[in-house]
VEXLUM-871390 format. One record per residue: residue number from 0; residue in three letters; chain; x, z, y of N, C-alpha, C, O in turn. Coordinates in pm, 1 decimal, decimal comma. Layout:
BEGIN
PT     n   res   chain      neast        nup     nnorth     caeast       caup    canorth      ceast        cup     cnorth      oeast        oup     onorth
PT   NUM   Ala       A          X          Z          Y          X          Z          Y          X          Z          Y          X          Z          Y
...
END
This chain:
BEGIN
PT     n   res   chain      neast        nup     nnorth     caeast       caup    canorth      ceast        cup     cnorth      oeast        oup     onorth
PT     0   Met       A     -858,0      214,4    -1829,3     -910,5      297,7    -1720,9     -827,6      272,0    -1596,5     -705,3      259,5    -1603,0
PT     1   Ser       A     -893,4      264,5    -1487,0     -819,4      242,5    -1362,9     -783,1      376,1    -1299,0     -848,5      478,3    -1319,9
PT     2   Val       A     -678,0      370,6    -1221,6     -633,1      487,8    -1147,7     -701,1      482,4    -1012,0     -690,4      383,2     -939,9
PT     3   Glu       A     -770,9      589,8     -977,8     -845,1      597,1     -852,1     -756,2      646,2     -739,0     -672,6      734,1     -759,8
PT     4   Asp       A     -773,3      590,1     -619,0     -708,1      646,0     -501,4     -797,2      758,2     -450,6     -914,0      735,6     -418,9
PT     5   Met       A     -743,2      877,8     -442,7     -824,4      993,5     -406,6     -800,2     1032,6     -261,2     -687,1     1032,4     -212,6
PT     6   Thr       A     -908,4     1065,9     -193,9     -904,2     1115,6      -57,2     -960,6     1257,5      -56,1    -1013,3     1306,3     -156,1
PT     7   Lys       A     -948,3     1321,4       58,1    -1005,9     1455,3       72,9    -1155,7     1451,8       41,6    -1209,8     1544,1      -19,2
PT     8   Glu       A    -1221,5     1343,9       84,0    -1365,5     1330,9       61,9    -1398,8     1309,8      -86,3    -1493,2     1370,1     -137,4
PT     9   Ser       A    -1322,5     1225,2     -155,1    -1352,8     1198,0     -296,1    -1305,6     1310,2     -388,1    -1343,7     1313,3     -505,1
PT    10   Tyr       A    -1223,9     1402,1     -337,9    -1176,6     1513,5     -419,9    -1293,2     1597,8     -470,0    -1286,9     1651,0     -580,9
PT    11   Gln       A    -1398,5     1611,0     -391,7    -1513,6     1692,3     -433,3    -1571,8     1642,1     -564,8    -1607,6     1721,6     -651,7
PT    12   Lys       A    -1581,4     1509,9     -579,6    -1633,6     1451,2     -703,5    -1541,5     1484,0     -820,2    -1588,5     1517,0     -929,1
PT    13   Val       A    -1411,1     1475,1     -798,2    -1312,9     1506,4     -902,1    -1321,7     1654,1     -938,7    -1315,8     1690,6    -1056,1
PT    14   Lys       A    -1335,8     1737,4     -837,9    -1343,7     1882,2     -857,8    -1464,1     1921,0     -943,5    -1457,4     2015,7    -1021,9
PT    15   Glu       A    -1573,5     1847,5     -928,1    -1695,9     1879,4    -1001,5    -1704,0     1812,3    -1137,6    -1795,8     1840,6    -1214,6
PT    16   Ser       A    -1610,4     1724,6    -1168,6    -1611,2     1652,9    -1295,6    -1584,0     1747,9    -1411,4    -1501,9     1839,1    -1400,4
PT    17   Ser       A    -1653,5     1725,7    -1522,2    -1629,1     1807,5    -1640,8    -1508,2     1756,2    -1718,7    -1461,2     1821,3    -1812,0
PT    18   Met       A    -1457,9     1637,6    -1679,1    -1340,1     1581,4    -1744,2    -1215,3     1616,6    -1662,4    -1214,5     1597,9    -1540,7
PT    19   Pro       A    -1110,6     1667,0    -1727,4     -987,3     1697,4    -1654,4     -932,2     1573,1    -1584,5     -955,7     1460,6    -1628,5
PT    20   Thr       A     -858,9     1594,9    -1475,2     -801,4     1486,5    -1396,1     -653,3     1511,3    -1373,6     -611,5     1622,5    -1341,4
PT    21   Val       A     -574,5     1405,6    -1391,1     -432,6     1409,6    -1359,5     -417,2     1342,7    -1223,1     -454,1     1226,6    -1205,9
PT    22   Ile       A     -362,5     1416,5    -1126,3     -346,5     1365,1     -989,9     -198,5     1342,5     -963,0     -115,8     1431,4     -983,1
PT    23   Asp       A     -166,6     1222,1     -917,3      -29,5     1185,1     -881,5      -17,5     1186,8     -729,7      -79,6     1105,0     -661,8
PT    24   Phe       A       61,7     1279,2     -675,9       89,8     1284,1     -532,2      213,1     1198,6     -508,0      317,5     1222,3     -568,7
PT    25   Trp       A      202,5     1099,4     -420,3      306,4      998,5     -402,4      313,0      950,3     -257,7      229,9      987,5     -175,0
PT    26   Ala       A      413,1      866,9     -228,3      425,5      800,0      -97,8      489,2      662,9     -119,8      566,0      643,5     -214,1
PT    27   Ser       A      456,9      569,2      -32,8      506,1      432,1      -47,7      657,8      422,2      -30,3      719,9      332,0      -86,5
PT    28   Trp       A      718,1      512,4       45,7      861,7      509,6       72,5      944,5      581,6      -34,6     1067,4      583,6      -26,8
PT    29   Cys       A      879,2      639,3     -132,1      945,2      721,2     -235,5      980,4      635,0     -357,4      891,6      588,7     -429,0
PT    30   Gly       A     1110,1      613,9     -380,3     1155,2      533,5     -493,5     1107,0      584,2     -628,4     1051,5      506,2     -705,8
PT    31   Pro       A     1126,4      713,8     -659,9     1077,2      764,5     -788,2      924,7      751,4     -802,3      874,1      734,0     -913,2
PT    32   Cys       A      851,9      759,5     -690,9      706,2      742,3     -695,1      671,3      599,3     -737,4      579,3      577,5     -816,2
PT    33   Gln       A      745,5      503,2     -684,3      720,9      362,6     -718,9      754,7      337,2     -866,1      687,3      258,8     -932,8
PT    34   Met       A      858,3      403,1     -915,9      893,5      390,7    -1057,5      786,8      455,6    -1145,8      762,9      411,2    -1258,1
PT    35   Met       A      723,5      560,2    -1094,8      623,7      634,8    -1171,6      491,4      559,9    -1182,5      417,6      579,2    -1279,1
PT    36   Leu       A      460,1      474,3    -1084,6      330,5      406,4    -1082,1      297,6      333,1    -1211,5      190,8      358,6    -1267,2
PT    37   Pro       A      383,0      242,4    -1264,0      345,3      173,6    -1387,7      332,9      268,5    -1506,9      250,3      246,3    -1595,4
PT    38   Val       A      414,0      373,5    -1509,6      405,1      473,5    -1616,4      270,7      545,0    -1608,0      203,4      564,1    -1709,3
PT    39   Phe       A      232,2      584,3    -1487,5      105,9      654,6    -1464,9      -12,0      566,2    -1505,9     -105,6      612,7    -1571,2
PT    40   Glu       A       -6,7      437,9    -1466,9     -115,3      345,2    -1501,4     -123,9      322,1    -1652,3     -233,8      320,3    -1707,8
PT    41   Glu       A      -10,2      304,7    -1719,3       -9,4      286,5    -1864,7      -63,1      410,8    -1935,2     -139,8      401,2    -2031,0
PT    42   Thr       A      -22,0      526,3    -1886,7      -65,7      652,7    -1947,2     -215,9      670,5    -1931,6     -281,8      722,9    -2021,4
PT    43   Ser       A     -270,7      627,6    -1818,7     -415,4      641,1    -1797,1     -493,6      565,9    -1904,3     -601,4      609,8    -1944,4
PT    44   Lys       A     -440,7      453,6    -1950,9     -508,6      375,9    -2055,8     -508,5      450,4    -2189,1     -602,5      438,2    -2267,7
PT    45   Glu       A     -403,5      526,8    -2214,0     -393,3      603,5    -2339,2     -498,5      715,4    -2347,2     -539,1      755,4    -2456,3
PT    46   Tyr       A     -541,4      764,3    -2232,6     -634,9      877,6    -2228,5     -775,0      837,0    -2183,1     -853,9      921,8    -2141,4
PT    47   Glu       A     -805,5      708,5    -2191,0     -936,4      661,2    -2147,6    -1047,1      738,1    -2219,3    -1045,7      751,9    -2341,6
PT    48   Gly       A    -1142,5      787,7    -2141,6    -1253,1      864,5    -2196,6    -1221,7     1011,8    -2218,8    -1310,8     1089,6    -2252,8
PT    49   Gln       A    -1095,0     1051,1    -2199,7    -1055,0     1190,5    -2219,3    -1012,3     1257,6    -2090,3    -1039,0     1375,8    -2068,8
PT    50   Leu       A     -944,6     1179,9    -2003,0     -893,5     1231,6    -1876,8     -916,3     1128,4    -1767,6     -916,3     1008,0    -1793,2
PT    51   Asn       A     -935,8     1177,1    -1645,4     -938,2     1089,0    -1528,3     -798,4     1088,4    -1467,9     -723,5     1185,0    -1482,1
PT    52   Phe       A     -763,7      979,3    -1400,6     -634,3      966,9    -1333,1     -658,2      925,6    -1189,3     -734,0      832,3    -1162,9
PT    53   Ala       A     -593,9      994,8    -1095,9     -611,2      965,6     -953,1     -477,0      977,9     -882,6     -387,9     1050,2     -927,3
PT    54   Arg       A     -464,2      906,1     -771,6     -341,5      911,6     -691,1     -377,4      956,1     -549,8     -482,3      920,3     -496,3
PT    55   Val       A     -288,1     1034,7     -490,8     -305,3     1080,6     -353,3     -181,4     1042,3     -274,4      -71,0     1086,7     -305,6
PT    56   Asn       A     -199,8      960,0     -172,2      -90,3      923,4      -82,5      -69,3     1041,4       12,5     -156,9     1073,0       92,9
PT    57   Val       A       46,7     1106,1        2,9       70,8     1227,5       81,5       80,7     1199,5      231,2       60,5     1290,1      311,9
PT    58   Asp       A      111,4     1075,6      269,5      119,1     1042,1      412,2      -19,3     1030,3      475,1      -39,1     1072,5      589,0
PT    59   Ser       A     -115,0      973,5      402,3     -248,8      957,0      458,7     -341,8     1073,6      424,7     -446,3     1089,4      487,7
PT    60   Glu       A     -305,0     1154,6      326,6     -388,3     1268,6      285,5     -307,2     1398,2      289,9     -296,3     1470,2      190,7
PT    61   Arg       A     -250,8     1425,7      407,8     -164,8     1543,6      424,6     -236,7     1674,8      392,9     -178,9     1764,7      331,8
PT    62   Glu       A     -363,3     1685,4      434,9     -438,9     1809,3      410,1     -454,7     1836,6      261,3     -439,9     1950,1      216,0
PT    63   Leu       A     -485,0     1731,6      185,7     -504,2     1747,2       41,9     -371,5     1784,9      -25,9     -368,1     1871,4     -113,4
PT    64   Ala       A     -263,1     1719,2       15,3     -131,0     1752,8      -39,7      -94,9     1897,5       -6,6      -41,0     1968,8      -91,3
PT    65   Ala       A     -124,1     1940,7      114,7      -95,9     2078,3      155,1     -181,7     2177,1       76,9     -134,0     2283,7       38,0
PT    66   Ala       A     -308,3     2142,0       53,8     -398,1     2229,9      -21,1     -346,1     2253,9     -163,3     -367,7     2360,6     -220,7
PT    67   Phe       A     -278,0     2154,9     -218,7     -220,4     2168,0     -352,2      -78,5     2223,6     -348,6      -17,7     2243,7     -453,7
PT    68   Gly       A      -25,2     2248,8     -229,7      108,5     2304,4     -217,8      217,8     2208,7     -264,3      320,5     2252,0     -316,5
PT    69   Val       A      195,7     2078,6     -245,3      293,4     1978,8     -286,8      412,1     1982,0     -191,1      395,9     1963,8      -70,4
PT    70   Arg       A      531,2     2005,1     -245,4      651,9     2015,4     -164,0      747,7     1899,3     -189,4      831,7     1868,7     -104,8
PT    71   Gly       A      735,8     1834,9     -304,4      819,4     1721,9     -339,8      736,4     1619,1     -413,3      633,4     1651,9     -472,3
PT    72   Ile       A      781,0     1495,0     -409,8      706,1     1389,3     -477,3      800,3     1305,2     -561,6      918,6     1295,1     -529,1
PT    73   Pro       A      751,5     1244,7     -668,6      614,7     1254,5     -718,0      588,4     1390,8     -782,0      673,5     1445,8     -851,9
PT    74   Thr       A      470,9     1442,9     -757,0      422,5     1563,0     -823,0      290,7     1528,1     -889,6      202,2     1470,5     -826,4
PT    75   Leu       A      277,4     1562,3    -1016,3      154,2     1539,1    -1089,6       89,6     1673,6    -1118,9      155,2     1765,9    -1167,3
PT    76   Val       A      -39,1     1683,9    -1089,5     -113,9     1807,6    -1109,2     -232,0     1776,5    -1200,2     -305,7     1680,8    -1176,1
PT    77   Leu       A     -250,2     1856,0    -1303,4     -363,7     1840,3    -1393,2     -465,5     1947,5    -1357,3     -435,3     2066,8    -1361,4
PT    78   Ile       A     -586,8     1904,3    -1321,9     -691,4     2000,0    -1286,1     -812,4     1981,6    -1377,0     -834,7     1874,4    -1433,3
PT    79   Asn       A     -888,7     2087,5    -1389,4    -1014,9     2081,9    -1462,4    -1114,6     2169,2    -1387,7    -1091,5     2288,4    -1367,4
PT    80   Glu       A    -1225,8     2108,7    -1346,9    -1330,8     2176,9    -1271,4    -1273,4     2248,6    -1149,2    -1312,8     2360,8    -1117,3
PT    81   Gly       A    -1178,9     2181,4    -1080,9    -1121,8     2234,4     -958,2    -1009,6     2334,3     -975,9     -951,0     2379,0     -877,3
PT    82   Lys       A     -978,2     2370,5    -1099,8     -871,2     2468,2    -1124,6     -747,6     2397,4    -1179,6     -756,8     2311,6    -1267,4
PT    83   Glu       A     -632,4     2435,5    -1126,0     -508,0     2376,3    -1172,7     -473,4     2428,2    -1311,6     -471,6     2548,7    -1336,8
PT    84   Met       A     -445,9     2333,1    -1401,1     -406,2     2367,4    -1538,1     -254,7     2361,5    -1553,8     -197,6     2431,1    -1637,8
PT    85   Gly       A     -189,5     2277,4    -1472,1      -44,9     2263,9    -1480,8        4,4     2157,3    -1385,5      -74,2     2078,8    -1332,5
PT    86   Arg       A      137,2     2154,7    -1363,7      197,6     2054,8    -1275,6      340,1     2028,4    -1317,5      404,7     2111,8    -1381,1
PT    87   Phe       A      388,1     1911,3    -1281,1      525,9     1873,5    -1306,6      566,6     1772,3    -1201,6      482,4     1702,5    -1145,1
PT    88   Ser       A      697,3     1764,5    -1175,7      748,9     1679,8    -1068,3      857,3     1587,3    -1119,7      921,6     1612,6    -1221,6
PT    89   Gly       A      875,4     1477,9    -1044,3      982,3     1384,2    -1074,1      939,4     1273,7    -1168,2      835,8     1281,6    -1234,2
PT    90   Phe       A     1022,2     1170,0    -1172,5      995,8     1057,2    -1261,2     1018,4     1098,4    -1405,9     1108,1     1177,3    -1435,6
PT    91   Met       A      936,5     1044,7    -1495,6      956,3     1063,6    -1639,0      899,3      943,5    -1712,9      805,0      880,8    -1664,7
PT    92   Pro       A      954,5      910,7    -1828,2      898,5      800,8    -1906,0      761,8      839,0    -1963,8      724,9      956,4    -1967,9
PT    93   Lys       A      689,2      738,8    -2007,5      552,8      757,4    -2057,5      545,0      862,2    -2168,7      455,9      947,1    -2167,7
PT    94   Glu       A      636,8      856,6    -2263,4      632,1      950,3    -2376,9      645,2     1095,0    -2328,3      573,7     1183,4    -2375,8
PT    95   Ala       A      736,4     1118,9    -2233,7      755,3     1253,8    -2179,5      632,2     1298,5    -2102,6      591,0     1414,0    -2112,9
PT    96   Leu       A      573,3     1207,8    -2025,7      451,3     1240,4    -1950,8      339,1     1277,0    -2046,2      268,2     1375,2    -2024,1
PT    97   Met       A      322,3     1199,0    -2151,8      215,9     1227,7    -2248,4      238,4     1361,1    -2317,6      142,6     1434,3    -2342,5
PT    98   Gln       A      363,8     1394,4    -2349,3      393,7     1524,3    -2411,2      355,0     1638,5    -2318,2      296,3     1737,5    -2361,8
PT    99   Lys       A      388,0     1624,7    -2190,5      354,3     1729,9    -2093,3      203,0     1744,4    -2078,5      150,4     1855,7    -2076,9
PT   100   Ile       A      133,6     1631,1    -2067,8      -12,8     1634,9    -2056,2      -73,2     1700,2    -2180,2     -158,7     1788,0    -2168,5
PT   101   Asp       A      -29,2     1657,9    -2299,1      -83,3     1713,8    -2423,3      -58,4     1864,0    -2431,6     -145,8     1938,8    -2475,4
PT   102   Ala       A       59,6     1908,8    -2390,1       91,0     2051,9    -2395,2       -0,5     2131,2    -2301,3      -46,1     2240,1    -2336,1
PT   103   Ile       A      -26,8     2077,2    -2184,1     -113,5     2146,6    -2088,5     -257,3     2149,7    -2138,8     -322,5     2254,1    -2136,0
PT   104   Val       A     -306,6     2034,2    -2184,9     -445,7     2025,3    -2230,8     -468,8     2114,0    -2352,1     -574,0     2176,7    -2364,3
PT   105   Ser       A     -370,3     2119,6    -2442,3     -387,2     2200,9    -2563,0     -363,8     2349,7    -2536,9     -396,1     2434,4    -2620,2
PT   106   Gly       A     -306,5     2380,4    -2418,7     -284,7     2519,5    -2383,1     -155,2     2578,0    -2435,3     -130,8     2698,0    -2422,3
PT   107   Ser       A      -71,8     2493,4    -2494,6       58,0     2545,4    -2542,8      160,5     2536,0    -2431,6      148,6     2453,2    -2341,3
PT   108   Ser       A      260,3     2620,7    -2438,8      364,9     2616,3    -2337,7      471,2     2516,3    -2379,1      485,3     2481,5    -2496,4
PT   109   Glu       A      546,8     2470,6    -2277,3      649,3     2370,0    -2306,9      780,1     2433,9    -2342,8      877,5     2363,9    -2370,6
END
């Protein structure tokens, strides 16, 4: 599965999707964001057909980042039908990311 670049305009489609979406808020100048990219892309393949994955560049999509209350990057937000299910910040390895996603999707606390 490919990771989609999300804009304010394409967010509406994501919001209306019946499949949950993991959104990565990032910037090109952010070192941890660059480290997170290959992890995010690998993780998207693990959830193919179960979750959508999208990235939002906070420099070009300031309104969308503000709407989500993003204060630090990388920040990952899991949404379903426009509602936030959970969020986490900072770089993490693939296994840790998958554990966090699974905990949010299953509804258990971490």
